[in-house]
C-alpha positions, 0 to 999 in steps of 0.5 A: 829653654829649648830642649838640647841634645847632649852626649856624653862620650866617656873613656872608661880607661883614661887617667888615674881616678876610679872610673866607677866613681867618675861615672857614678858622679856623672849620673848623680849630677845629670840633674844639671841637664834635665829637660835635655835629651841625653845619651851616654856612650862608653868607648871600647877601643881606640878610634871609638870616640871619633866614630861615635861623635860623628854620629852625634853630629850627624844626628844634630846633637848640640853638645858632645861632652868628653870625659876623659883625658887629652887623648879622648878630648882630641878624638872627639874634637877631630869630629866636631871641627867646623860643625854646630856641635859644641865640645864640653869637657869633663877632664879626668886624665893625667894631664887635662892640657886643654881643660886647664888652658881653657880654665875649666873646672877639674871637679866633675860637678863644676865642669858639668855646670858649664852645660848650665852656666857656660857660654860657647866659644870658638878655638883655633885648631892646628894640623900636624901633617894633616892630623888635627890636634888642639894643644901642642905637637913637637919633635925631640925631647918632648916627643921622646918623653911621650913615647917613653910615658906611653909605653909605661904601665903607670899614669900620673905626674910622677911616672911623667917625671920619670920618663923625662929624666930617662930620656934627659940622660941620652937626649942629643941636638939635632939640627932642624930647618924651619921654613916659618911663614915663608922665611928659612932659619936653622936651629940645633935644638933639643926640642921643638914644639908647635903650640896652640895652647900654652901647656902640655898639661899639669900646668907645665907651660911650654909656650906661655904666650900662646893663645887659643884664639889668635889664629897663630902657631907658637914655634918654641925651639929649645937649644941644648942646655947644660945638665945643671940648668935642667932644674932652672928650665923645669921651674921655668915650665911651672912658672910660665917663664920659659920664653924668658930663658936664654936657651928658648927662641919663640916665633908666631906664625901661620904655617911652618915646615920642619925638616930633619935628618932622619924619620923619628918619633913625634907627638901631637897632644901627647900621643906619640907617633913616627914622623918623616923628615918632613913635618908640616904645621898648619892651622884654622882659626875659630874651627871648634866650638867649645863650652867655657866659663862665663 
């Protein structure tokens, strides 16, 4: 086997797990990549992972291993799009949406073993007003929950549920104009998600029929639903049946423009942002190489 150049970029603050234990496990399992040239880098601030991943690409590294949550993975992936450098994920975040969607093991040893026993596959990349994302982006309820969750000091699934309940109490439907592959439609909705992958993370499937390799974006429109239906909607999320709800409409497309009454919060891959009245979603097929199971 030819010697490969592999870089580990570790976010020491993502997720809920003990980082000292994670780093120890990674170093213990570096024997899985012996005969390879290995570098380890610990991120220090936002944007650091992206800048260092770019350097590894410029230095012809074969693989960059993202050790962190969805934010870290997305940041590193941005530097690898349309390059020959592949992304490997060791998921240690609180949601691990992309890793779960790609069936990447959540145990560190098994995830690292993909470097030996995995294969390289190409997945689609979507863009939110020119900003790349891998899993989901959206406006409305999910974006508001993401903002509240980001402002919380606590991570993990329970904290996300608490944020979701806080937002639900005050959420109101908004009239959105969507231009989907050139065709206009208007929806009064509480949430619109632009899905490349099927889930947010923690196996909550907002778009169960999404495929990271189909060259299509799934536009998931959720109309306002009575409060007594909220439990049913929640159950559908985790049973991968949300698309069957009468409150949900899904469009598959390559390009979509959303127009709304005012500037408000939005998100891409769980990262809350403030976006204007007009949002454009585009996609590039097979733009990122990732390591997955054989």
